[in-house]
N, C-alpha and C positions, 0 to 999 in steps of 0.2 A: 505303571507310570500315571503320575496324577498332574494333572493340567488344569490350571486355574484360568476362569474365564476372566479377563479384565474389565469387563463390563460389570462384573458383579461387586457391588459395594462390601468392604470389610474383608478382602481378600489381601490386603496388604499391597495392591497395585492401583495405580491412577486409572480412572476410566480414559480412554482415548476419545477426544472431542470428534464428533462427526464431520465437522468443517471449522475452518478458522474464518473469523470475522473481525472487521474493525469495532472497536468499542465506541460508546458516544462521545467520548473526549478526542479520539482519534479522528473520527468522522467530522466532528466540528472543526478540528485543526486543518484537515483536507478541505472540507468545504468553504471555508473562509479564504483560503488561498484561490481556490477555484471561482468564487463570486467575485474577487479582485480581478482574475486573469480574464472572465467573461465581460467584466465592466469595461477592461483596457483592450477587449475586442481580439484576445488571443485564442480564447477557448471558446468553442460552442457546445460540446456535447461530453457527457461521461458514461461510462459503463462500471458496474460494480459485480464483482464476482467473487463468491465464497465458496472456496473448494476444500477439499480433506487437507491440504498442505500448505495452503497459500491464499491469502484474500489480496485481490487486486483491485486497484481503482484505476481504470484506464482513462485517459483524457484524449479528445478529439477536437482538432479544428473543424472538421465536418462530420457529419453523421456516418456516412457511408465510405470510410477510409479505414487505414491502420491507426492505431492510437500514437499519438505524437509522444506521450510519457506514460509510463506505468508507476504507480506507486505501489508497492508489495509490501506485505508482512509475512514473514515467515518464522513462526516461533522457533522451529528446530534450531534456527541460526542465532537464536538469543545469546548463548554462551560463546559465540564464535565472533562473528564480524558485525553482529548486530541484526534485529529480525527485520528493520525497515530497510527499503532500497528504493532509490528511483532509478528507473530504466529508460533509455532513450530509445527513440523509433528504430534504431538500427540495431537495438539489442545490448548496447553499452551500458554497463552499471554506471551512472553518473556520480551516485553518492551512495554509501551504505553506513548504517550505524545504529546506535542502541536508542537515540531519543529522535521521534518523529520530526518534531519542529527544527532540529538541527539538519537532519537529512533534507526537509523540504527547502531549507534556505538556497540550495542549488536552483530552485525553480524561482525563489524570490528574486534572485537576481536578473532573471530573464525578464520578471515583470518590471524592474526598476529601469533595464534598457528598453522595455516597449513604451514605458511611460515617457522617457526621456527623448525618443524618436519622434 
């Protein structure tokens, strides 16, 4: 039985990445929204986790509490529902899709309501 190591190049398989992360454009889009929400007084802190299967940008109202929202990137879901998701504090998926800007619009509406109040 011949077992190929997927980490070795030239074997016909793609190497599996060690961790998932947001690229510069994705982070720019997320941080732009984050800055506007901080200016509106809605958000105060964030956390960033880059794991094997998912990258997570967590948003907090205060440092020592559970995140208000999690913005997740799961490349394995790219061909299904979409690799980006916004998840609420209660674990509900608020929006999922293939385009990060479109997915983040669910939080943009909350910014518009916060500014109007």
